LUMSE-54970 format. One record per residue (C-alpha): x, y, z; residue in three letters. Coordinates in steps of 0.02 Angstrom, whole numbers, plus 50000, padded with zeros to 5 digits. Each point is the difference from the previous one (the first is absolute). Example, Ala and Ser with C-alpha at 12.3 -4.5 7.8 and 13.67 -1.06 7.14 Angstrom:
% LUMSE-54970
(r (50615, 49775, 50390), "ALA"),
(r (50069, 50172, 49967), "SER"),
END
This chain:
% LUMSE-54970
(r (56757, 54587, 41910), "MET"),
(r (49890, 49949, 49870), "ILE"),
(r (49883, 49841, 49988), "ASP"),
(r (50052, 49918, 49856), "ILE"),
(r (49868, 49866, 50016), "ASP"),
(r (49855, 50123, 50010), "LYS"),
(r (50056, 50080, 49835), "HIS"),
(r (50023, 49833, 49930), "LYS"),
(r (49804, 49958, 50058), "LYS"),
(r (49941, 50175, 49950), "THR"),
(r (49921, 49989, 49817), "LYS"),
(r (49990, 50169, 49892), "LEU"),
(r (49901, 50020, 49827), "GLU"),
(r (50087, 50081, 49878), "LEU"),
(r (49934, 50062, 49818), "THR"),
(r (50110, 50021, 49867), "THR"),
(r (49999, 50109, 49863), "GLN"),
(r (49900, 49878, 49877), "LYS"),
(r (49850, 49984, 50154), "GLY"),
(r (50044, 49835, 50052), "SER"),
(r (50023, 49969, 50205), "LYS"),
(r (50160, 49923, 50063), "ILE"),
(r (50003, 49916, 50192), "VAL"),
(r (50156, 50017, 50085), "MET"),
(r (50062, 49999, 50188), "SER"),
(r (50092, 50168, 50060), "GLU"),
(r (50144, 49875, 50020), "TYR"),
(r (49984, 49964, 49796), "GLU"),
(r (49976, 50171, 49957), "ILE"),
(r (50153, 50061, 50100), "SER"),
(r (50118, 49865, 49928), "ARG"),
(r (49942, 50059, 49831), "TRP"),
(r (50029, 50155, 50034), "ALA"),
(r (50166, 49995, 50075), "CYS"),
(r (50051, 49912, 49829), "LEU"),
(r (49940, 50119, 49891), "ILE"),
(r (50121, 50129, 50126), "GLU"),
(r (50126, 49907, 49971), "ALA"),
(r (49999, 49980, 49794), "ILE"),
(r (49971, 50190, 50052), "ASP"),
(r (50172, 50016, 50071), "ILE"),
(r (50084, 49894, 49872), "ILE"),
(r (49930, 50108, 49868), "ASP"),
(r (50045, 50147, 50079), "LYS"),
(r (50192, 49923, 50011), "LYS"),
(r (50014, 49966, 49819), "CYS"),
(r (49939, 50159, 49950), "ASP"),
(r (50162, 50088, 50119), "GLN"),
(r (50112, 49890, 49937), "LEU"),
(r (49942, 50038, 49829), "GLY"),
(r (49960, 49801, 49969), "VAL"),
(r (49867, 49937, 49895), "ARG"),
(r (49906, 49865, 50092), "ALA"),
(r (49971, 49912, 49841), "ASN"),
(r (50199, 49971, 49962), "ASP"),
(r (50019, 49920, 50170), "ILE"),
(r (49978, 49816, 50031), "LYS"),
(r (50001, 49976, 50171), "TRP"),
(r (49902, 49912, 50152), "GLU"),
(r (49994, 50033, 50189), "LYS"),
(r (49860, 49937, 50050), "PRO"),
(r (50068, 49955, 50193), "ILE"),
(r (50018, 50191, 50006), "ALA"),
(r (49853, 50061, 49951), "ILE"),
(r (49923, 49866, 50106), "GLN"),
(r (50103, 50062, 50154), "LYS"),
(r (49935, 50175, 49963), "TYR"),
(r (49814, 49948, 49997), "ILE"),
(r (50016, 49910, 50151), "ASP"),
(r (50100, 50125, 50103), "VAL"),
(r (49882, 50126, 49921), "ARG"),
(r (49835, 49918, 50019), "THR"),
(r (49966, 50045, 50190), "GLU"),
(r (50010, 50203, 49958), "SER"),
(r (49906, 49985, 49841), "MET"),
(r (49857, 49917, 50121), "LEU"),
(r (50017, 50159, 50112), "PHE"),
(r (49954, 50111, 49841), "GLU"),
(r (49874, 49899, 49903), "ILE"),
(r (49912, 50005, 50172), "GLU"),
(r (50023, 50194, 50028), "SER"),
(r (49951, 50026, 49812), "GLU"),
(r (49851, 49885, 50013), "MET"),
(r (49931, 50082, 50155), "LYS"),
(r (50017, 50182, 49911), "GLN"),
(r (49892, 49931, 49833), "GLU"),
(r (49891, 49927, 50121), "LYS"),
(r (49967, 50174, 50082), "VAL"),
(r (50021, 50091, 49838), "CYS"),
(r (49853, 49899, 49914), "THR"),
(r (49885, 49999, 50136), "THR"),
(r (50012, 50171, 50075), "SER"),
(r (49892, 50148, 50011), "ARG"),
(r (50038, 50156, 49959), "VAL"),
(r (49989, 50113, 50140), "GLN"),
(r (49966, 50196, 49977), "ARG"),
END
């Protein structure tokens, strides 16, 4: 089980493509990643059904919110492991 409170307190500094800095908690990052993932799933489903998303007038915020709530903990685990790999890659020395 992941300690969510720890991830809410752990802040990370992110750099945008334009070079500005944003500070977010690991928890916030995982929630945003879940939202992006949910939108991607909806987009793929629209493509499979041959429906253009612009032609549909619908809202399913509760379903998307439930997806984010359920997926957040596993996304935290994925982000945590990716951040550890990133730190290793940027600070490791080349061994010969």
